[in-house]
Phi, psi and omega in degrees: 000137175249150179290138181227158171271129183240151165285117186215165178223140179265124182236171176057041176278318182277313178241127184290161173279117177272122184270158178302328181283355177102344178282168179232142179239132175199127355277179175231121175270135180237118176270139185205162173233144173234153181222134183086189185234135176290129182292164181302323180274359181054042184244020183232025185273133176237123177260124176253126182257130185270165182275183187313304184257016177278193184198186183284351185274063184291329184219027178217161186298134178289129186291339180267313185268338184077005181279156177298162178303149190291342175232030181299335178299330186251340188243125178154177180300124179076001180269184186304309171264090193281113181283356168284340182251318187252151172263106187261132180238135172220122182246149173288132187288154173305134179094350182275196192223022178244043173112341176272149182306130180199190184298337179274351180286160178278130176285130183303319187291328187247336185078004179255158175301143181300314188058219182278006168284345178298137182290148176292139186240172178233170175298322179295326175298319177301318182291324176301321179292319177300318180297320178294323176297316179299320176303314183293333180272357178083024180252109180269332180217134181271135170295322177203145166240136186216146177189155177245149178061236177298332174298322176294326177297321176296320177301316179297322177291327173299315180298323183277333189252322183230050183299330181290349180261007184240142166260320179214159183213138180232124181248126183236125173049063186219194181200156179267000177200160175264133177281172177300323180294318176302312181298320181298313179299319179295322180295322176301316179296317179296318180294326177297317178296311186288340177280345177292122182300338179280354177294321173054048180058028177087359182255064183250001183293136183090348178279155179283344185232086174290170183284060186292321182294317179295318179294323178297317178296320178300317179294319178300314180298313181295322184297328177300324182287341181278347183248166175256164177299319178298319180297316179294318181294315181295325184277322188237321188054224174250029182296141179277155182264100174052046177200161183263344181207159178294155186264355186055042176215200185243023170286173180281083179294321187260148180301323181294326176295315180297320179299313181294321178297321178295317178301318180292316185290326179282332181296321185292343179282342185237001184224152181262135184298317179295321177301322178299318179298312186291319183288320177296326178294319178300320179294320180296326181285348182298122174198080186299319180297331181299336178278353183232042178054036176083004182256097183297323181301325180297330179294333187257000180303318179293351183262021184299338180270005183259131175278132185235154176221135178232133181232134174231171182233139185299328185264006180277108178259356176282309174235078189292171183305324182300324178290320178292325177293329176299322178295314180300314180298320179293319178296316177300315182295331180276353181084021179269128178293126185216138171251150185220143174217132168258117187259132182278110176221163176252006189273348181084201184301324183290004179305327184292344179263353190251175181282096179238097186305324180296322176294316180301317180297318179297314181295319181298314179296317180294317181296317180299313179295318180298317181295317181295315182288329178292316178300316179297317182292324179293322177294322178296331181283342182290000000 
């Protein structure tokens, strides 16, 4: 990771952020990007929540990699989420490493990086920080909050924690809890990081050798879960990597091996190993129903006035349709209006980041209806 200048805001200076784990943080820096202009009535705000290894650069060039924003295909002037119409906000989540307070940040009391002294956080803690950022930006109610994967988990926590601040919410390829399989994959990644001798119990900042190998293996393992078997087969099959025959060694004989190694090696240039530990732990702790004696619908009863949309993908085995349907059933049971679509793709979990016209059509229709009904409701309140 290299140091970058971020658009950020310092929050929780007067009153600390109380975390689900019982610790308190003060202050908290939040890095964020905005696109478009907030209307005079502040009735055009859209919050986009990013996934595990995502960031605030939803529609602008990433300062480290130079790559386009991760949802630039959908967000921008004249695009599906039209920044000529909407004021779009995307913030880096608490615990991450692109400008928001996390384990790589300097602790106020010591002036040293937090490392593993940083308190363990939850998805709801991330949402609390987002809510404080919206307060500072002058947004009291969102026209829409939307996110895929871990971003969808944040949307669910918005529905459970701040329903009065939402008009509509869209959850894509997500879940309201982590299964044993989800937790297991994350634990393999965390153990890979912690087994790297350069991890040094999380105190590797300032060293010439961060735990890059362990983090790369963690990324390789996770990346497999983002794809489907069909996607891997169609893209790579058993094709060899720049050779005519296997080498009878442990070099990357197969294209899929070379691809995963590339994914791992490039990831370590833009992400912090400790942040990976903390964010995956936050996802594992997600169990919204657990706060309501196992009844997910009870969590959403206060959100009856929020219009919702849930989208899943047939080839997503990380957060399969059955998990997304649990969310839909709970919303229905709570009396929350919800539309649902299972979209047939071969791309796996990462479908929400790719060009899937059926998803675009669903989002376009939902966004149009949400905007129209929000405008009408705001006028009725005058």
